[in-house]
TORPA-4810 file (N, C-alpha, C, O; in nm, 3 decimals):
<nodes>
NODE_1_15.792_-22.801_-14.450_15.802_-22.770_-14.310_15.667_-22.796_-14.247_15.564_-22.752_-14.298_M
NODE_2_15.668_-22.868_-14.137_15.544_-22.905_-14.070_15.529_-22.824_-13.942_15.620_-22.818_-13.858_S
NODE_3_15.414_-22.760_-13.930_15.384_-22.684_-13.808_15.279_-22.760_-13.728_15.179_-22.807_-13.782_L
NODE_4_15.305_-22.771_-13.602_15.204_-22.838_-13.520_15.127_-22.733_-13.440_15.183_-22.634_-13.393_S
NODE_5_15.002_-22.759_-13.426_14.915_-22.669_-13.353_14.912_-22.713_-13.207_14.902_-22.833_-13.180_C
NODE_6_14.922_-22.621_-13.113_14.921_-22.661_-12.972_14.791_-22.728_-12.930_14.789_-22.802_-12.832_P
NODE_7_14.683_-22.704_-13.002_14.556_-22.768_-12.965_14.553_-22.913_-13.008_14.461_-22.986_-12.971_T
NODE_8_14.651_-22.958_-13.087_14.656_-23.097_-13.130_14.719_-23.188_-13.025_14.725_-23.309_-13.043_D
NODE_9_14.766_-23.128_-12.917_14.831_-23.208_-12.813_14.726_-23.298_-12.745_14.613_-23.256_-12.722_A
NODE_10_14.765_-23.419_-12.715_14.668_-23.510_-12.650_14.633_-23.459_-12.511_14.716_-23.403_-12.440_P
NODE_11_14.507_-23.480_-12.473_14.464_-23.438_-12.340_14.515_-23.542_-12.239_14.535_-23.658_-12.273_S
NODE_12_14.534_-23.497_-12.114_14.585_-23.591_-12.015_14.484_-23.702_-11.989_14.363_-23.683_-11.999_P
NODE_13_14.536_-23.816_-11.956_14.450_-23.931_-11.925_14.369_-23.900_-11.799_14.415_-23.826_-11.713_A
NODE_14_14.249_-23.957_-11.788_14.167_-23.930_-11.670_14.238_-23.960_-11.539_14.214_-23.892_-11.439_P
NODE_15_14.325_-24.060_-11.538_14.395_-24.093_-11.414_14.498_-23.987_-11.377_14.545_-23.984_-11.263_S
NODE_16_14.535_-23.901_-11.473_14.635_-23.798_-11.447_14.572_-23.674_-11.384_14.645_-23.582_-11.345_A
NODE_17_14.439_-23.669_-11.372_14.375_-23.554_-11.309_14.416_-23.546_-11.163_14.442_-23.647_-11.098_R
NODE_18_14.422_-23.425_-11.115_14.456_-23.404_-10.974_14.349_-23.465_-10.885_14.230_-23.462_-10.917_S
NODE_19_14.393_-23.519_-10.773_14.295_-23.575_-10.680_14.208_-23.467_-10.619_14.105_-23.498_-10.559_R
NODE_20_14.247_-23.339_-10.632_14.170_-23.227_-10.579_14.079_-23.165_-10.685_14.017_-23.061_-10.660_W
NODE_21_14.072_-23.226_-10.799_13.989_-23.177_-10.909_13.841_-23.186_-10.873_13.801_-23.272_-10.795_S
NODE_22_13.762_-23.097_-10.930_13.618_-23.101_-10.910_13.556_-23.223_-10.976_13.440_-23.254_-10.952_A
NODE_23_13.633_-23.292_-11.059_13.584_-23.413_-11.125_13.586_-23.533_-11.031_13.532_-23.638_-11.064_A
NODE_24_13.647_-23.519_-10.916_13.658_-23.629_-10.820_13.583_-23.594_-10.691_13.584_-23.479_-10.648_R
NODE_25_13.520_-23.693_-10.629_13.450_-23.666_-10.502_13.541_-23.607_-10.395_13.499_-23.519_-10.320_P
NODE_26_13.664_-23.654_-10.386_13.757_-23.600_-10.286_13.787_-23.453_-10.311_13.799_-23.375_-10.217_G
NODE_27_13.800_-23.417_-10.437_13.824_-23.277_-10.472_13.705_-23.190_-10.438_13.720_-23.078_-10.388_G
NODE_28_13.584_-23.242_-10.466_13.463_-23.165_-10.432_13.450_-23.150_-10.281_13.411_-23.044_-10.233_R
NODE_29_13.481_-23.256_-10.206_13.475_-23.249_-10.060_13.577_-23.149_-10.006_13.548_-23.074_-9.913_A
NODE_30_13.696_-23.147_-10.065_13.799_-23.052_-10.023_13.756_-22.909_-10.050_13.780_-22.820_-9.968_A
NODE_31_13.691_-22.886_-10.164_13.642_-22.751_-10.196_13.537_-22.708_-10.095_13.540_-22.595_-10.046_R
NODE_32_13.442_-22.797_-10.063_13.340_-22.764_-9.964_13.403_-22.739_-9.827_13.362_-22.648_-9.755_L
NODE_33_13.502_-22.818_-9.792_13.571_-22.799_-9.665_13.640_-22.664_-9.657_13.638_-22.599_-9.553_G
NODE_34_13.701_-22.622_-9.768_13.768_-22.491_-9.771_13.667_-22.378_-9.755_13.692_-22.282_-9.683_A
NODE_35_13.552_-22.391_-9.821_13.448_-22.288_-9.810_13.395_-22.285_-9.667_13.377_-22.177_-9.610_I
NODE_36_13.369_-22.402_-9.608_13.320_-22.408_-9.471_13.421_-22.349_-9.373_13.383_-22.279_-9.279_A
NODE_37_13.549_-22.377_-9.395_13.653_-22.322_-9.307_13.658_-22.170_-9.317_13.672_-22.102_-9.216_A
NODE_38_13.648_-22.118_-9.439_13.650_-21.973_-9.458_13.530_-21.908_-9.390_13.545_-21.807_-9.320_L
NODE_39_13.410_-21.964_-9.410_13.291_-21.909_-9.346_13.301_-21.919_-9.194_13.262_-21.826_-9.123_L
NODE_40_13.353_-22.031_-9.144_13.372_-22.046_-9.000_13.467_-21.943_-8.943_13.444_-21.889_-8.835_G
NODE_41_13.574_-21.917_-9.015_13.671_-21.816_-8.972_13.607_-21.678_-8.969_13.628_-21.601_-8.875_L
NODE_42_13.528_-21.645_-9.072_13.461_-21.515_-9.077_13.363_-21.500_-8.961_13.356_-21.394_-8.898_L
NODE_43_13.286_-21.606_-8.932_13.191_-21.602_-8.821_13.266_-21.587_-8.689_13.227_-21.508_-8.603_V
NODE_44_13.374_-21.663_-8.671_13.452_-21.657_-8.548_13.514_-21.519_-8.526_13.531_-21.476_-8.412_A
NODE_45_13.547_-21.451_-8.634_13.607_-21.317_-8.625_13.501_-21.208_-8.613_13.535_-21.091_-8.598_C
NODE_46_13.374_-21.245_-8.621_13.268_-21.147_-8.607_13.242_-21.063_-8.732_13.181_-20.957_-8.724_G
NODE_47_13.289_-21.111_-8.846_13.267_-21.038_-8.971_13.121_-21.056_-9.013_13.074_-21.169_-9.023_V
NODE_48_13.050_-20.945_-9.040_12.911_-20.960_-9.083_12.903_-21.026_-9.221_12.977_-20.989_-9.312_P
NODE_49_12.814_-21.124_-9.233_12.802_-21.199_-9.358_12.680_-21.158_-9.440_12.665_-21.203_-9.554_L
NODE_50_12.594_-21.074_-9.385_12.469_-21.038_-9.453_12.490_-20.920_-9.546_12.516_-20.809_-9.499_C
NODE_51_12.481_-20.941_-9.677_12.500_-20.829_-9.771_12.396_-20.719_-9.751_12.428_-20.601_-9.765_P
NODE_52_12.271_-20.756_-9.719_12.166_-20.657_-9.697_12.203_-20.565_-9.581_12.192_-20.443_-9.592_F
NODE_53_12.248_-20.623_-9.470_12.285_-20.544_-9.353_12.409_-20.459_-9.379_12.418_-20.346_-9.332_A
NODE_54_12.503_-20.513_-9.453_12.625_-20.438_-9.484_12.592_-20.315_-9.567_12.644_-20.207_-9.541_I
NODE_55_12.504_-20.331_-9.666_12.471_-20.221_-9.757_12.376_-20.120_-9.693_12.397_-19.999_-9.704_V
NODE_56_12.272_-20.169_-9.625_12.168_-20.079_-9.574_12.187_-20.038_-9.428_12.134_-19.936_-9.385_T
NODE_57_12.263_-20.117_-9.351_12.276_-20.090_-9.209_12.158_-20.139_-9.128_12.152_-20.117_-9.007_G
NODE_58_12.063_-20.207_-9.193_11.945_-20.262_-9.127_11.947_-20.414_-9.140_12.001_-20.468_-9.236_H
NODE_59_11.888_-20.483_-9.042_11.886_-20.630_-9.050_11.790_-20.679_-9.159_11.688_-20.616_-9.186_P
NODE_60_11.824_-20.790_-9.219_11.736_-20.854_-9.318_11.644_-20.951_-9.243_11.661_-20.969_-9.122_C
NODE_61_11.548_-21.014_-9.310_11.460_-21.109_-9.240_11.534_-21.226_-9.174_11.485_-21.282_-9.077_P
NODE_62_11.650_-21.261_-9.225_11.726_-21.373_-9.169_11.837_-21.331_-9.075_11.906_-21.416_-9.018_G
NODE_63_11.856_-21.200_-9.058_11.964_-21.154_-8.970_11.943_-21.207_-8.829_11.832_-21.204_-8.775_C
NODE_64_12.049_-21.255_-8.772_12.047_-21.312_-8.638_12.040_-21.464_-8.638_12.063_-21.526_-8.535_G
NODE_65_12.008_-21.525_-8.753_11.994_-21.671_-8.756_12.127_-21.742_-8.734_12.130_-21.848_-8.670_L
NODE_66_12.236_-21.689_-8.786_12.366_-21.754_-8.764_12.402_-21.749_-8.616_12.440_-21.851_-8.558_T
NODE_67_12.389_-21.632_-8.555_12.418_-21.619_-8.412_12.321_-21.702_-8.329_12.361_-21.761_-8.228_R
NODE_68_12.195_-21.707_-8.371_12.096_-21.788_-8.298_12.129_-21.937_-8.310_12.114_-22.011_-8.212_A
NODE_69_12.172_-21.980_-8.427_12.208_-22.120_-8.446_12.328_-22.157_-8.360_12.332_-22.265_-8.301_T
NODE_70_12.426_-22.068_-8.352_12.542_-22.094_-8.266_12.500_-22.099_-8.119_12.551_-22.181_-8.042_L
NODE_71_12.407_-22.012_-8.079_12.358_-22.014_-7.942_12.283_-22.145_-7.914_12.298_-22.205_-7.807_A
NODE_72_12.201_-22.189_-8.011_12.131_-22.317_-7.994_12.231_-22.432_-7.981_12.211_-22.522_-7.900_L
NODE_73_12.337_-22.428_-8.060_12.438_-22.534_-8.055_12.504_-22.541_-7.918_12.551_-22.647_-7.876_A
NODE_74_12.509_-22.428_-7.847_12.568_-22.425_-7.713_12.462_-22.446_-7.605_12.493_-22.441_-7.486_H
NODE_75_12.337_-22.469_-7.646_12.231_-22.494_-7.550_12.169_-22.370_-7.490_12.096_-22.379_-7.391_G
NODE_76_12.197_-22.254_-7.547_12.144_-22.128_-7.495_12.017_-22.089_-7.572_12.021_-22.005_-7.663_H
NODE_77_11.907_-22.150_-7.536_11.782_-22.132_-7.611_11.729_-21.989_-7.597_11.688_-21.930_-7.697_V
NODE_78_11.730_-21.933_-7.477_11.678_-21.797_-7.457_11.758_-21.696_-7.541_11.700_-21.607_-7.602_A
NODE_79_11.890_-21.711_-7.543_11.974_-21.622_-7.623_11.944_-21.639_-7.772_11.939_-21.541_-7.846_E
NODE_80_11.925_-21.763_-7.815_11.893_-21.789_-7.955_11.762_-21.723_-7.993_11.750_-21.665_-8.101_A
NODE_81_11.663_-21.731_-7.905_11.533_-21.669_-7.934_11.543_-21.516_-7.939_11.467_-21.452_-8.012_L
NODE_82_11.635_-21.458_-7.862_11.656_-21.313_-7.871_11.717_-21.275_-8.005_11.681_-21.172_-8.063_R
NODE_83_11.810_-21.357_-8.055_11.870_-21.327_-8.185_11.770_-21.343_-8.298_11.763_-21.260_-8.388_F
NODE_84_11.691_-21.450_-8.294_11.588_-21.472_-8.396_11.485_-21.570_-8.342_11.519_-21.684_-8.312_H
NODE_85_11.359_-21.526_-8.329_11.257_-21.613_-8.269_11.225_-21.739_-8.350_11.165_-21.833_-8.298_P
NODE_86_11.262_-21.742_-8.477_11.235_-21.860_-8.560_11.353_-21.956_-8.566_11.350_-22.054_-8.641_L
NODE_87_11.457_-21.929_-8.489_11.578_-22.012_-8.494_11.551_-22.160_-8.468_11.605_-22.243_-8.540_A
NODE_88_11.470_-22.196_-8.367_11.448_-22.340_-8.345_11.380_-22.409_-8.463_11.394_-22.530_-8.480_P
NODE_89_11.307_-22.335_-8.543_11.242_-22.392_-8.662_11.336_-22.388_-8.783_11.352_-22.487_-8.853_L
NODE_90_11.397_-22.273_-8.805_11.476_-22.254_-8.927_11.614_-22.320_-8.923_11.660_-22.373_-9.024_M
NODE_91_11.681_-22.319_-8.809_11.817_-22.374_-8.801_11.823_-22.520_-8.844_11.907_-22.554_-8.927_A
NODE_92_11.736_-22.608_-8.791_11.745_-22.747_-8.836_11.711_-22.764_-8.985_11.771_-22.847_-9.053_P
NODE_93_11.616_-22.685_-9.033_11.580_-22.695_-9.176_11.696_-22.651_-9.265_11.728_-22.718_-9.363_L
NODE_94_11.758_-22.539_-9.231_11.869_-22.488_-9.312_11.989_-22.582_-9.304_12.052_-22.611_-9.405_V
NODE_95_12.019_-22.631_-9.183_12.133_-22.723_-9.169_12.108_-22.853_-9.244_12.200_-22.908_-9.306_L
NODE_96_11.986_-22.904_-9.240_11.954_-23.026_-9.315_11.966_-23.003_-9.465_12.017_-23.088_-9.537_A
NODE_97_11.919_-22.888_-9.513_11.929_-22.857_-9.656_12.074_-22.844_-9.699_12.112_-22.893_-9.806_A
NODE_98_12.156_-22.778_-9.617_12.298_-22.764_-9.649_12.366_-22.901_-9.651_12.442_-22.931_-9.743_I
NODE_99_12.338_-22.983_-9.552_12.400_-23.117_-9.546_12.357_-23.201_-9.665_12.440_-23.270_-9.725_A
NODE_100_12.230_-23.197_-9.700_12.180_-23.274_-9.814_12.246_-23.228_-9.943_12.294_-23.309_-10.022_Y
NODE_101_12.249_-23.097_-9.964_12.309_-23.044_-10.086_12.459_-23.075_-10.092_12.511_-23.107_-10.199_N
NODE_102_12.528_-23.065_-9.979_12.671_-23.096_-9.977_12.695_-23.243_-10.011_12.786_-23.275_-10.087_A
NODE_103_12.615_-23.331_-9.955_12.631_-23.474_-9.983_12.608_-23.506_-10.130_12.683_-23.583_-10.189_A
NODE_104_12.505_-23.448_-10.189_12.477_-23.471_-10.331_12.588_-23.413_-10.418_12.628_-23.474_-10.517_I
NODE_105_12.639_-23.295_-10.380_12.747_-23.235_-10.457_12.872_-23.322_-10.453_12.934_-23.346_-10.557_Y
NODE_106_12.910_-23.369_-10.335_13.030_-23.452_-10.324_13.009_-23.584_-10.399_13.099_-23.630_-10.470_V
NODE_107_12.892_-23.643_-10.384_12.867_-23.775_-10.445_12.854_-23.766_-10.597_12.921_-23.841_-10.669_K
NODE_108_12.768_-23.675_-10.646_12.734_-23.672_-10.789_12.794_-23.556_-10.866_12.796_-23.558_-10.989_D
NODE_109_12.843_-23.453_-10.796_12.897_-23.337_-10.865_12.791_-23.238_-10.910_12.821_-23.144_-10.983_G
NODE_110_12.666_-23.260_-10.868_12.559_-23.166_-10.904_12.557_-23.052_-10.803_12.567_-23.074_-10.683_R
NODE_111_12.544_-22.931_-10.854_12.539_-22.815_-10.765_12.397_-22.793_-10.715_12.378_-22.762_-10.597_I
NODE_112_12.299_-22.808_-10.799_12.160_-22.787_-10.761_12.100_-22.920_-10.718_12.025_-22.982_-10.794_A
NODE_113_12.131_-22.963_-10.597_12.085_-23.094_-10.550_11.937_-23.096_-10.519_11.880_-23.203_-10.501_A
NODE_114_11.874_-22.980_-10.513_11.731_-22.977_-10.482_11.646_-23.012_-10.603_11.523_-23.009_-10.595_T
NODE_115_11.708_-23.044_-10.713_11.632_-23.083_-10.833_11.540_-23.201_-10.803_11.432_-23.211_-10.862_E
NODE_116_11.581_-23.288_-10.712_11.500_-23.406_-10.682_11.389_-23.377_-10.581_11.300_-23.459_-10.562_S
NODE_117_11.395_-23.260_-10.518_11.293_-23.224_-10.420_11.209_-23.113_-10.480_11.234_-22.995_-10.456_V
NODE_118_11.109_-23.152_-10.557_11.022_-23.055_-10.621_10.879_-23.096_-10.596_10.849_-23.209_-10.558_Q
NODE_119_10.792_-23.004_-10.619_10.651_-23.033_-10.606_10.577_-22.920_-10.539_10.637_-22.828_-10.484_G
NODE_120_10.446_-22.929_-10.544_10.362_-22.824_-10.489_10.382_-22.809_-10.338_10.380_-22.698_-10.287_A
NODE_121_10.399_-22.920_-10.268_10.413_-22.912_-10.122_10.540_-22.840_-10.081_10.542_-22.767_-9.982_W
NODE_122_10.648_-22.860_-10.158_10.775_-22.792_-10.127_10.758_-22.642_-10.150_10.805_-22.560_-10.071_V
NODE_123_10.691_-22.606_-10.259_10.667_-22.466_-10.290_10.581_-22.402_-10.181_10.609_-22.291_-10.138_T
NODE_124_10.478_-22.472_-10.138_10.389_-22.418_-10.033_10.463_-22.399_-9.901_10.447_-22.297_-9.835_R
NODE_125_10.542_-22.498_-9.864_10.617_-22.486_-9.739_10.719_-22.373_-9.748_10.734_-22.294_-9.654_I
NODE_126_10.788_-22.363_-9.860_10.884_-22.255_-9.880_10.818_-22.118_-9.875_10.871_-22.026_-9.813_G
NODE_127_10.703_-22.104_-9.939_10.631_-21.977_-9.938_10.583_-21.944_-9.796_10.590_-21.828_-9.754_A
NODE_128_10.535_-22.044_-9.724_10.488_-22.021_-9.587_10.604_-21.979_-9.496_10.588_-21.888_-9.414_A
NODE_129_10.719_-22.044_-9.510_10.836_-22.006_-9.429_10.884_-21.866_-9.464_10.921_-21.789_-9.375_L
NODE_130_10.883_-21.831_-9.592_10.924_-21.697_-9.634_10.828_-21.593_-9.578_10.872_-21.488_-9.529_A
NODE_131_10.698_-21.620_-9.583_10.599_-21.527_-9.528_10.617_-21.512_-9.377_10.606_-21.402_-9.324_A
NODE_132_10.644_-21.623_-9.309_10.666_-21.619_-9.165_10.791_-21.537_-9.131_10.790_-21.457_-9.038_L
NODE_133_10.897_-21.557_-9.206_11.020_-21.479_-9.184_10.993_-21.329_-9.204_11.038_-21.246_-9.125_M
NODE_134_10.921_-21.295_-9.311_10.890_-21.154_-9.337_10.800_-21.096_-9.227_10.819_-20.982_-9.186_L
NODE_135_10.703_-21.174_-9.181_10.613_-21.127_-9.075_10.691_-21.098_-8.946_10.667_-20.997_-8.881_A
NODE_136_10.783_-21.187_-8.910_10.864_-21.167_-8.790_10.955_-21.045_-8.809_10.974_-20.967_-8.716_V
NODE_137_11.009_-21.029_-8.929_11.096_-20.915_-8.959_11.021_-20.783_-8.938_11.072_-20.693_-8.871_W
NODE_138_10.902_-20.773_-8.994_10.820_-20.652_-8.980_10.781_-20.632_-8.833_10.788_-20.521_-8.781_V
NODE_139_10.740_-20.740_-8.768_10.700_-20.731_-8.627_10.815_-20.681_-8.540_10.793_-20.605_-8.446_A
NODE_140_10.935_-20.723_-8.571_11.052_-20.678_-8.493_11.076_-20.529_-8.512_11.115_-20.461_-8.418_R
NODE_141_11.054_-20.479_-8.633_11.071_-20.335_-8.654_10.964_-20.256_-8.578_10.983_-20.139_-8.546_F
NODE_142_10.852_-20.320_-8.548_10.745_-20.256_-8.472_10.760_-20.279_-8.321_10.674_-20.239_-8.243_L
NODE_143_10.870_-20.343_-8.280_10.901_-20.359_-8.139_10.876_-20.498_-8.082_10.910_-20.522_-7.967_G
NODE_144_10.820_-20.588_-8.159_10.795_-20.725_-8.108_10.925_-20.803_-8.098_11.023_-20.772_-8.166_A
NODE_145_10.926_-20.904_-8.013_11.041_-20.994_-7.996_11.170_-20.920_-7.960_11.279_-20.963_-7.994_F
NODE_146_11.155_-20.808_-7.890_11.273_-20.732_-7.848_11.325_-20.634_-7.951_11.433_-20.578_-7.934_G
NODE_147_11.251_-20.613_-8.058_11.293_-20.518_-8.161_11.391_-20.580_-8.259_11.422_-20.699_-8.250_G
NODE_148_11.440_-20.498_-8.353_11.533_-20.551_-8.455_11.661_-20.605_-8.392_11.711_-20.551_-8.293_P
NODE_149_11.713_-20.709_-8.451_11.839_-20.767_-8.404_11.951_-20.669_-8.436_11.949_-20.607_-8.543_V
NODE_150_12.049_-20.653_-8.347_12.161_-20.564_-8.379_12.241_-20.617_-8.498_12.266_-20.737_-8.511_P
NODE_151_12.281_-20.526_-8.582_12.358_-20.563_-8.702_12.505_-20.555_-8.670_12.589_-20.582_-8.757_V
</nodes>
């Protein structure tokens, strides 16, 4: 009597993979689109996305940047600056980083697309931006820039 093991079954041919598989660029693009749609829906519904603010009830150093970016997109610069004074600097940088990472993920399937952007200058710029964000955060708690952004 011959018993066959289920693990001996042949694997499906590569062409039999779903077009929505993470192994295909179209599948990766569809996954990113679904995530973007979900985040867009949450923002449109006013659901807070900041875990720090949800847990502590206080704004984090980046709180207000999403609302400020949306205000900038509508041309409301003064409103954007009220939400976060660093929005004109940070919004384009964050959007460019997201777009770059999304393109690399769809094209190559790599999740950490910043592997190619390394070096001392990147570290210095990142540290300077982090310090600037923290300085503005502390200054807002002390009443500067209109005080802390509402959570």
